[in-house]
C-alpha distance (Angstrom), angle and dihedral (degrees) to the residues before:
residue distance angle dihedral
X1 . . .
X2 3.77 . .
X3 3.77 128.8 .
X4 3.81 91.3 -106.2
X5 3.80 91.9 59.7
X6 3.81 91.8 47.6
X7 3.79 91.2 52.9
X8 3.80 91.0 46.4
X9 3.81 90.0 50.9
X10 3.80 91.0 50.6
X11 3.81 92.1 50.9
X12 3.79 90.4 45.7
X13 3.82 91.1 54.8
X14 3.81 91.9 45.9
X15 3.80 93.0 52.0
X16 3.80 93.8 41.0
X17 3.81 91.3 52.5
X18 3.81 90.5 47.0
X19 3.81 92.5 49.5
X20 3.81 92.0 49.1
X21 3.81 90.8 47.7
X22 3.79 91.2 52.3
X23 3.81 92.5 45.4
X24 3.81 89.4 51.0
X25 3.79 103.0 39.8
X26 3.82 99.1 46.0
X27 3.84 94.6 58.8
X28 3.82 89.2 43.0
X29 3.81 89.0 51.0
X30 3.81 91.7 51.3
X31 3.82 91.4 45.4
X32 3.82 92.9 50.6
X33 3.80 90.7 49.8
X34 3.79 90.5 50.8
X35 3.81 95.7 -115.8
X36 3.80 94.0 112.8
X37 3.81 115.4 61.1
X38 3.80 117.3 -164.5
X39 3.81 123.3 -159.5
X40 3.82 119.5 -107.9
X41 3.80 116.5 -76.2
X42 3.82 93.3 -112.0
X43 3.81 92.1 63.6
X44 3.79 116.1 91.1
X45 3.80 93.4 -150.1
X46 3.81 100.2 83.5
X47 3.81 91.0 160.6
X48 3.81 91.8 66.9
X49 3.76 94.7 91.1
X50 3.78 124.5 145.0
X51 3.76 137.2 -152.5
X52 3.76 125.8 -129.3
X53 3.79 135.6 -176.6
X54 3.79 113.3 -129.0
X55 3.75 120.6 -152.9
X56 3.81 96.2 172.7
X57 3.80 109.9 118.0
X58 3.78 101.9 176.9
X59 3.83 114.8 144.2
X60 3.79 93.9 -102.3
X61 3.82 92.8 52.4
X62 3.81 90.4 45.6
X63 3.83 91.2 53.0
X64 3.80 91.1 48.8
X65 3.81 91.6 50.8
X66 3.80 89.7 50.3
X67 3.81 91.1 51.4
X68 3.81 89.5 50.6
X69 3.79 90.7 52.9
X70 3.80 91.5 49.5
X71 3.80 89.2 51.4
X72 3.79 89.4 54.8
X73 3.81 88.2 57.4
X74 3.82 89.5 72.2
X75 3.81 90.2 73.8
X76 3.81 94.8 48.6
X77 3.85 98.7 75.0
X78 3.79 90.0 47.8
X79 3.80 90.1 50.8
X80 3.80 93.1 48.3
X81 3.81 92.6 46.3
X82 3.79 93.2 48.6
X83 3.80 92.9 47.8
X84 3.80 91.0 47.3
X85 3.81 93.5 48.8
X86 3.79 94.1 48.3
X87 3.84 92.4 39.8
X88 3.79 97.8 -136.9
């Protein structure tokens, strides 16, 4: 296997890991904020989720939204590193 294929494989893994991180963390972010409502655990239809807009700004909800935003910051260094390494 040549050097070109090894580099391509490395970039493929970087971008695949980044895509999976984004696809995982964004729904988790919305769920932690309370915008994504999942059905009860006893239902087999887990894909029947729904979105809601929350206007409640009590201190507890505000703290939870802040924690969700901090959690989203875990993906940011990976995004910056991947973009820097692939020079897009």
